[in-house]
Residue frames as qw, qx, qy, qz and C-alpha x, y, z in Angstrom:
[[0.146, -0.492, -0.543, -0.665, -77.51, 58.15, -144.18],
 [0.108, 0.052, 0.506, -0.854, -79.71, 60.34, -142.01],
 [0.027, -0.522, -0.842, -0.131, -83.45, 60.06, -141.47],
 [0.090, 0.015, 0.042, -0.995, -85.80, 62.99, -141.98],
 [0.199, 0.490, 0.795, -0.297, -89.47, 63.20, -141.05],
 [0.026, 0.069, -0.397, -0.915, -91.51, 64.59, -143.96],
 [0.350, 0.586, 0.663, -0.308, -95.12, 65.61, -144.57],
 [0.229, -0.092, 0.503, 0.828, -95.37, 66.52, -148.25],
 [0.091, -0.510, -0.669, -0.533, -99.04, 67.46, -148.57],
 [0.192, -0.529, -0.498, 0.660, -100.05, 70.64, -146.73],
 [0.151, 0.714, 0.464, 0.501, -102.49, 73.38, -147.78],
 [0.175, -0.095, -0.276, 0.940, -102.27, 77.03, -146.81],
 [0.242, 0.575, 0.503, -0.597, -105.17, 79.46, -146.44],
 [0.196, 0.376, -0.464, -0.777, -104.84, 80.12, -150.18],
 [0.158, -0.165, -0.933, -0.279, -106.71, 76.88, -150.85],
 [0.451, -0.386, -0.184, -0.783, -110.46, 77.51, -150.52],
 [0.830, -0.368, -0.396, -0.136, -110.74, 74.52, -148.17],
 [0.573, 0.112, -0.488, 0.649, -107.75, 75.64, -146.08],
 [0.397, -0.774, -0.434, 0.236, -108.41, 77.10, -142.67],
 [0.161, 0.932, -0.027, 0.324, -107.59, 80.79, -142.28],
 [0.573, -0.752, 0.322, 0.061, -105.10, 79.90, -139.54],
 [0.881, 0.068, 0.309, 0.351, -103.03, 78.04, -142.17],
 [0.187, 0.952, -0.222, -0.092, -100.69, 80.94, -142.78],
 [0.742, 0.459, -0.417, 0.253, -97.18, 80.06, -144.00],
 [0.009, 0.572, -0.588, 0.573, -95.71, 81.19, -140.69],
 [0.721, -0.283, 0.379, -0.507, -98.13, 79.13, -138.62],
 [0.959, 0.214, -0.154, -0.107, -97.54, 76.07, -140.79],
 [0.558, 0.500, -0.539, 0.385, -93.79, 76.20, -140.32],
 [0.254, -0.485, 0.565, -0.618, -94.12, 76.75, -136.57],
 [0.877, -0.115, 0.219, -0.412, -96.51, 73.80, -136.29],
 [0.868, 0.361, -0.335, 0.072, -94.14, 71.68, -138.36],
 [0.226, 0.549, -0.621, 0.512, -91.34, 72.55, -135.94],
 [0.562, -0.345, 0.465, -0.590, -93.50, 71.61, -132.96],
 [0.952, 0.083, 0.093, -0.278, -94.42, 68.29, -134.61],
 [0.597, -0.464, 0.595, 0.273, -90.78, 67.49, -135.27],
 [0.772, 0.569, 0.272, 0.082, -91.04, 67.64, -139.05],
 [0.495, -0.408, 0.359, 0.678, -87.84, 68.15, -141.01],
 [0.062, -0.006, 0.609, 0.790, -89.47, 68.59, -144.44],
 [0.405, 0.531, 0.565, -0.485, -92.86, 69.93, -145.53],
 [0.235, 0.226, 0.656, 0.680, -94.49, 70.13, -148.94],
 [0.239, 0.448, 0.264, -0.820, -96.66, 73.16, -149.69],
 [0.104, 0.156, 0.866, 0.463, -99.40, 72.02, -152.04],
 [0.364, 0.399, 0.313, -0.781, -102.27, 74.44, -152.48],
 [0.610, 0.481, 0.629, 0.005, -104.94, 73.53, -155.00],
 [0.552, 0.640, 0.348, 0.407, -103.79, 74.63, -158.46],
 [0.031, 0.964, -0.093, 0.248, -101.54, 77.34, -157.04],
 [0.780, 0.037, -0.297, 0.550, -97.89, 77.76, -156.08],
 [0.076, 0.812, 0.009, 0.578, -98.19, 81.32, -154.78],
 [0.563, -0.780, 0.159, -0.221, -97.43, 80.65, -151.10],
 [0.938, 0.044, -0.150, 0.310, -94.31, 78.56, -151.70],
 [0.454, 0.506, -0.241, 0.693, -91.81, 81.39, -151.55],
 [0.354, -0.666, 0.193, -0.627, -93.30, 82.95, -148.40],
 [0.928, -0.357, -0.014, -0.105, -93.35, 79.59, -146.63],
 [0.821, 0.218, -0.198, 0.489, -89.68, 79.14, -147.52],
 [0.077, 0.687, -0.223, 0.687, -88.97, 82.56, -145.99],
 [0.648, -0.594, 0.200, -0.434, -90.29, 81.40, -142.61],
 [0.988, -0.061, -0.133, 0.051, -88.59, 78.01, -142.84],
 [0.574, 0.495, -0.378, 0.532, -85.06, 79.40, -142.69],
 [0.226, -0.594, 0.387, -0.668, -85.76, 80.66, -139.17],
 [0.769, -0.294, 0.355, -0.443, -87.01, 77.29, -137.89],
 [0.123, -0.407, 0.893, 0.149, -84.84, 74.70, -139.64],
 [0.678, 0.331, 0.622, -0.211, -87.65, 73.17, -141.70],
 [0.161, -0.175, 0.663, 0.710, -86.97, 72.39, -145.37],
 [0.543, 0.505, 0.323, -0.589, -89.78, 73.45, -147.71],
 [0.313, 0.110, 0.796, 0.507, -90.60, 71.60, -150.90],
 [0.294, 0.436, 0.103, -0.844, -92.55, 74.08, -153.01],
 [0.039, 0.102, 0.863, 0.493, -95.29, 72.97, -155.38],
 [0.529, 0.022, -0.003, -0.849, -99.01, 72.52, -155.85],
 [0.431, 0.182, 0.875, -0.124, -101.78, 69.94, -155.78],
 [0.248, 0.220, -0.474, -0.816, -102.94, 69.94, -159.37],
 [0.636, 0.305, 0.618, -0.347, -106.36, 68.73, -160.47],
 [0.148, -0.145, 0.739, 0.641, -106.11, 67.23, -163.95],
 [0.456, 0.044, -0.386, -0.801, -108.80, 67.10, -166.61],
 [0.567, -0.155, -0.794, -0.157, -109.80, 63.65, -165.32],
 [0.559, -0.698, 0.025, -0.447, -110.36, 65.16, -161.81],
 [0.880, -0.122, -0.308, 0.341, -107.22, 63.41, -160.54],
 [0.295, -0.939, 0.175, -0.038, -105.25, 65.13, -157.78],
 [0.861, 0.203, -0.143, 0.444, -101.46, 65.11, -158.24],
 [0.431, -0.829, 0.076, 0.349, -98.60, 66.69, -156.32],
 [0.679, 0.585, 0.004, 0.444, -95.97, 68.60, -158.28],
 [0.510, -0.784, 0.049, 0.352, -92.77, 70.03, -156.77],
 [0.593, 0.729, -0.054, 0.336, -89.97, 72.17, -158.19],
 [0.747, -0.087, -0.248, 0.611, -86.38, 72.91, -157.25],
 [0.278, -0.169, -0.118, 0.938, -86.40, 76.70, -157.36],
 [0.222, 0.614, 0.410, -0.637, -88.69, 79.72, -157.56],
 [0.216, 0.436, -0.452, -0.748, -88.04, 80.39, -161.23],
 [0.185, -0.050, -0.930, -0.315, -89.32, 76.94, -162.21],
 [0.044, 0.460, 0.773, -0.436, -92.18, 77.35, -159.74],
 [0.233, 0.564, 0.076, -0.788, -93.23, 80.56, -161.53],
 [0.239, 0.228, -0.720, -0.611, -93.09, 78.86, -164.92],
 [0.129, -0.257, -0.957, -0.023, -95.38, 76.14, -163.65],
 [0.118, 0.531, 0.515, -0.663, -97.70, 78.75, -162.13],
 [0.278, 0.424, -0.309, -0.805, -98.01, 80.32, -165.58],
 [0.228, 0.007, -0.912, -0.342, -98.89, 76.87, -166.96],
 [0.017, -0.429, -0.832, 0.351, -101.61, 76.52, -164.33],
 [0.172, 0.535, 0.186, -0.806, -102.95, 80.00, -165.06],
 [0.258, 0.277, -0.593, -0.710, -103.16, 79.19, -168.77],
 [0.367, -0.076, -0.885, -0.275, -105.15, 76.03, -168.13],
 [0.033, 0.302, 0.751, -0.587, -107.36, 76.90, -165.16],
 [0.034, 0.570, 0.675, 0.466, -110.93, 77.39, -166.42],
 [0.053, -0.257, 0.099, -0.960, -112.69, 80.68, -165.88],
 [0.512, -0.546, -0.645, -0.154, -115.07, 79.41, -163.20],
 [0.091, -0.663, 0.253, -0.699, -115.52, 82.11, -160.54],
 [0.339, -0.091, -0.809, 0.472, -114.99, 81.30, -156.89],
 [0.451, -0.683, -0.268, -0.509, -117.84, 81.88, -154.44],
 [0.184, 0.390, -0.669, 0.606, -116.05, 82.65, -151.15],
 [0.572, -0.256, 0.347, -0.698, -119.21, 82.25, -149.08],
 [0.951, 0.060, -0.038, -0.301, -119.70, 78.74, -150.48],
 [0.884, 0.271, -0.294, 0.242, -116.21, 77.40, -151.25],
 [0.669, -0.581, -0.063, 0.459, -114.03, 79.59, -149.02],
 [0.066, 0.948, -0.191, -0.246, -111.59, 82.46, -149.42],
 [0.873, 0.238, 0.119, 0.409, -108.61, 82.17, -151.78],
 [0.028, -0.992, 0.106, -0.055, -106.17, 84.78, -150.52],
 [0.759, 0.227, -0.241, 0.560, -102.42, 85.26, -150.80],
 [0.398, -0.914, -0.059, 0.060, -100.74, 87.10, -147.94],
 [0.447, 0.675, -0.416, 0.415, -97.35, 88.70, -147.34],
 [0.556, 0.011, -0.661, 0.503, -95.05, 88.33, -144.33],
 [0.090, -0.087, 0.385, -0.914, -96.99, 91.08, -142.51],
 [0.188, 0.370, 0.886, -0.208, -100.22, 89.09, -142.98],
 [0.339, 0.495, -0.001, -0.800, -101.60, 91.62, -145.44],
 [0.702, 0.418, 0.576, 0.019, -103.77, 90.24, -148.23],
 [0.096, -0.530, 0.425, 0.728, -101.92, 91.02, -151.47],
 [0.331, 0.145, -0.681, -0.637, -104.01, 88.97, -153.91],
 [0.622, 0.125, 0.624, -0.457, -107.32, 87.16, -154.06],
 [0.091, -0.060, 0.864, 0.492, -107.70, 84.50, -156.74],
 [0.533, 0.179, 0.062, -0.825, -111.02, 85.10, -158.55],
 [0.701, 0.160, -0.578, -0.384, -111.17, 81.70, -160.24],
 [0.867, -0.376, 0.180, -0.272, -112.11, 78.57, -158.30],
 [0.034, 0.659, -0.751, -0.021, -108.85, 76.81, -157.52],
 [0.555, -0.098, 0.809, -0.166, -110.43, 73.39, -157.03],
 [0.744, 0.542, 0.002, -0.390, -111.56, 73.28, -160.66],
 [0.841, 0.005, 0.437, 0.319, -110.00, 70.74, -163.00],
 [0.086, -0.583, 0.420, 0.690, -107.40, 72.07, -165.41],
 [0.732, 0.552, -0.009, -0.400, -107.96, 71.78, -169.15],
 [0.397, 0.565, -0.721, -0.062, -105.07, 69.30, -169.50],
 [0.935, -0.180, -0.256, -0.166, -104.90, 65.58, -168.80],
 [0.739, -0.627, 0.227, 0.095, -102.65, 63.78, -166.35],
 [0.832, 0.136, 0.224, 0.489, -100.09, 62.78, -168.98],
 [0.322, 0.767, 0.078, 0.550, -99.75, 66.40, -170.11],
 [0.417, -0.873, 0.134, -0.216, -99.32, 67.64, -166.54],
 [0.863, -0.360, 0.245, 0.257, -96.69, 64.98, -165.78],
 [0.705, 0.418, 0.182, 0.543, -94.84, 65.90, -168.97],
 [0.060, 0.882, -0.019, 0.467, -94.80, 69.59, -168.04],
 [0.649, -0.736, 0.187, -0.042, -93.57, 68.84, -164.52],
 [0.859, -0.171, 0.299, 0.379, -90.73, 66.72, -165.86],
 [0.511, 0.693, 0.113, 0.496, -89.84, 69.29, -168.53],
 [0.145, -0.868, 0.199, -0.431, -89.07, 71.51, -165.53],
 [0.465, 0.276, -0.753, 0.373, -87.11, 68.69, -163.83],
 [0.485, -0.412, 0.289, -0.715, -89.80, 68.50, -161.15],
 [0.063, -0.018, 0.968, -0.243, -91.25, 65.76, -158.99],
 [0.574, -0.094, -0.326, -0.745, -94.64, 64.30, -159.91],
 [0.012, -0.004, 0.937, -0.348, -96.67, 62.24, -157.43],
 [0.459, -0.404, -0.575, -0.544, -100.29, 61.09, -157.91],
 [0.200, -0.344, 0.507, -0.764, -101.99, 62.02, -154.62],
 [0.519, -0.056, 0.640, -0.565, -103.90, 59.85, -152.11],
 [0.360, 0.185, -0.750, -0.523, -104.33, 57.04, -154.65],
 [0.115, -0.191, -0.960, 0.168, -106.39, 54.94, -152.22],
 [0.263, 0.302, 0.392, -0.829, -109.19, 57.50, -151.88],
 [0.388, 0.461, 0.796, 0.048, -112.60, 56.92, -153.48],
 [0.279, 0.918, 0.280, -0.023, -112.66, 60.41, -154.97],
 [0.175, 0.957, -0.231, -0.011, -110.15, 62.53, -156.92],
 [0.528, -0.514, 0.638, 0.223, -107.50, 59.81, -156.99],
 [0.265, 0.442, -0.690, -0.508, -105.96, 58.23, -160.05],
 [0.004, 0.052, 0.998, 0.020, -107.44, 54.84, -159.13],
 [0.295, 0.510, 0.637, -0.497, -110.92, 56.21, -158.45],
 [0.374, 0.677, -0.063, -0.631, -110.96, 58.19, -161.69],
 [0.427, 0.524, -0.630, -0.383, -109.13, 55.86, -164.09],
 [0.966, -0.109, 0.030, -0.235, -109.28, 52.50, -162.33],
 [0.905, -0.025, 0.058, 0.420, -105.57, 51.90, -162.90],
 [0.204, -0.815, 0.253, 0.480, -102.28, 53.73, -163.27],
 [0.737, 0.663, -0.101, -0.083, -101.24, 54.01, -166.93],
 [0.902, -0.155, 0.128, 0.382, -98.06, 52.04, -167.56],
 [0.566, 0.434, 0.099, 0.693, -96.48, 54.90, -169.53],
 [0.229, -0.933, -0.090, -0.262, -97.20, 57.57, -166.92],
 [0.569, 0.298, -0.438, 0.629, -93.97, 58.95, -165.46],
 [0.483, -0.797, -0.019, -0.363, -94.02, 59.60, -161.71],
 [0.199, 0.551, -0.683, 0.435, -91.54, 59.56, -158.84],
 [0.001, 0.026, 0.887, -0.460, -93.81, 58.04, -156.19],
 [0.403, -0.482, -0.610, -0.483, -97.40, 57.36, -155.19],
 [0.143, -0.282, 0.491, -0.812, -99.03, 58.95, -152.18],
 [0.396, -0.403, -0.824, -0.043, -101.32, 57.14, -149.76],
 [0.376, -0.689, -0.042, -0.618, -103.77, 58.75, -147.38],
 [0.324, -0.510, 0.617, -0.505, -103.63, 58.25, -143.63],
 [0.782, -0.061, 0.508, -0.356, -105.65, 55.05, -143.95],
 [0.692, 0.532, -0.396, -0.285, -104.15, 53.71, -147.17],
 [0.842, -0.276, 0.463, 0.008, -103.11, 50.04, -147.05],
 [0.181, 0.673, -0.605, -0.385, -100.03, 49.56, -149.23],
 [0.278, -0.119, 0.950, 0.073, -100.29, 45.76, -149.15],
 [0.506, 0.541, 0.615, -0.271, -103.88, 45.92, -150.38],
 [0.362, 0.807, -0.163, -0.437, -102.92, 48.35, -153.15],
 [0.020, 0.530, -0.798, -0.287, -100.08, 46.08, -154.31],
 [0.403, 0.120, 0.904, -0.073, -102.32, 43.01, -154.21],
 [0.500, 0.684, 0.444, -0.292, -104.97, 44.70, -156.33],
 [0.476, 0.864, -0.152, -0.068, -102.37, 46.28, -158.64],
 [0.898, -0.237, 0.185, 0.322, -99.37, 43.92, -158.87],
 [0.613, 0.572, 0.074, 0.540, -97.61, 46.17, -161.37],
 [0.130, -0.895, 0.133, -0.406, -96.95, 48.61, -158.49],
 [0.900, -0.328, -0.194, 0.213, -94.75, 46.19, -156.52],
 [0.689, -0.018, -0.069, 0.721, -91.54, 48.17, -157.00],
 [0.051, 0.780, 0.176, 0.598, -93.00, 51.67, -156.69],
 [0.241, 0.035, -0.510, 0.825, -92.12, 54.11, -153.95],
 [0.333, -0.718, -0.546, -0.275, -95.04, 54.89, -151.65],
 [0.188, 0.124, -0.435, 0.872, -95.26, 57.73, -149.15],
 [0.255, -0.688, -0.680, 0.024, -97.85, 58.91, -146.69],
 [0.134, 0.217, -0.094, 0.962, -98.83, 62.54, -146.01],
 [0.061, 0.356, 0.673, -0.646, -101.41, 64.41, -143.95],
 [0.036, 0.531, 0.577, 0.619, -103.20, 66.45, -146.65],
 [0.242, -0.481, -0.541, 0.646, -103.55, 68.98, -143.84],
 [0.027, 0.669, 0.377, 0.640, -106.08, 71.80, -144.14],
 [0.493, -0.831, -0.058, -0.251, -105.95, 72.65, -140.40],
 [0.051, 0.747, -0.589, 0.304, -102.95, 73.29, -138.17],
 [0.657, -0.378, 0.577, -0.304, -103.69, 70.35, -135.88],
 [0.946, 0.261, 0.169, -0.094, -103.56, 67.94, -138.82],
 [0.399, 0.778, -0.482, 0.059, -100.00, 68.80, -139.86],
 [0.100, 0.497, -0.834, 0.217, -97.72, 65.83, -139.31],
 [0.756, -0.118, 0.443, -0.468, -100.52, 63.43, -138.35],
 [0.933, 0.227, 0.251, 0.121, -99.34, 61.33, -141.31],
 [0.037, 0.867, -0.449, -0.214, -95.77, 61.43, -142.55],
 [0.947, 0.255, -0.128, 0.151, -92.96, 59.45, -144.16],
 [0.561, -0.682, 0.321, 0.341, -89.30, 58.99, -143.31],
 [0.652, 0.731, -0.192, 0.062, -86.75, 59.96, -145.94],
 [0.785, -0.445, 0.263, 0.342, -83.40, 58.26, -145.58],
 [0.602, 0.707, 0.046, 0.369, -80.75, 60.34, -147.35],
 [0.609, 0.092, -0.243, 0.749, -77.60, 62.38, -146.84],
 [0.087, -0.226, -0.244, 0.939, -79.13, 65.82, -146.37],
 [0.322, 0.692, 0.571, -0.305, -82.23, 67.88, -147.08],
 [0.035, 0.422, -0.390, -0.817, -82.25, 69.08, -150.66],
 [0.719, 0.400, -0.008, -0.568, -84.45, 68.80, -153.72],
 [0.553, 0.457, -0.673, -0.178, -82.05, 66.41, -155.45],
 [0.025, -0.203, 0.918, -0.341, -81.69, 64.22, -152.36],
 [0.572, 0.205, 0.501, -0.616, -85.47, 64.01, -152.01],
 [0.711, 0.464, -0.269, -0.455, -85.80, 63.09, -155.69],
 [0.353, 0.394, -0.848, 0.023, -83.18, 60.35, -155.32],
 [0.267, -0.055, 0.828, -0.490, -84.98, 58.96, -152.27],
 [0.686, 0.332, 0.239, -0.602, -88.28, 58.86, -154.14],
 [0.711, 0.504, -0.413, -0.265, -86.56, 57.06, -157.02],
 [0.918, -0.333, 0.215, 0.033, -84.74, 54.68, -154.61],
 [0.690, 0.620, -0.209, 0.309, -81.36, 55.73, -156.03],
 [0.352, 0.550, -0.496, 0.573, -77.87, 55.70, -154.47],
 [0.401, -0.169, -0.792, 0.428, -79.06, 54.00, -151.27],
 [0.249, -0.028, 0.241, -0.938, -81.62, 56.73, -150.62],
 [0.232, -0.335, -0.882, -0.235, -85.16, 55.60, -149.82],
 [0.432, -0.355, 0.058, -0.827, -88.53, 56.46, -148.37],
 [0.135, -0.089, -0.943, 0.292, -89.82, 54.51, -145.38],
 [0.435, -0.452, -0.436, -0.645, -93.62, 54.27, -145.21],
 [0.041, -0.114, 0.709, -0.694, -94.87, 54.89, -141.66]]
């Protein structure tokens, strides 16, 4: 087995809270500098920069996991990833159908722009991407898994917008591949407070909104090669693949 350094929670400038320097090209270059082998692109309620980030990654030997950070009806943040662009587009349509019509105020929340490889703005999302979708966490997880995706409740140790802060527990029937901790998350404390999570896979990510934050928190994936299926097996602790919490 080989070991790969992965940061699976990174925002581009499309997220209203993402710095304007967080272009797909800059993100991949910073990932290369930080020695990352795998990055996850997770803009708030949008997948639109996944394909462009993948375009840059082929030139710098960084594997891109394309997805989004979804905000559920309960105000829970969850990471969702998909194997290919066709499934990514289907999930984007699902987001578009369920994102409420709350207008963004760029001066207050920040710009929400999609760019092309020449750094031209090709789309500006008019609705506020940090709004909660009109579907609950079980429905989102079901949709992700209908598309054979990866579903990960995000930064579960945080006091806001985490599954534990919003619900107080993780539903026993919720299907997920892993649980994400923030930079300061204490896995032993989480397991002590929630003994039913003893055998879960935990990972740590940066939740980067600025270039300098990329790779400041990461996990090690032990697997044969970099691919969607290998990553999924590692998260599920299958076939001797695993995730090492750093």
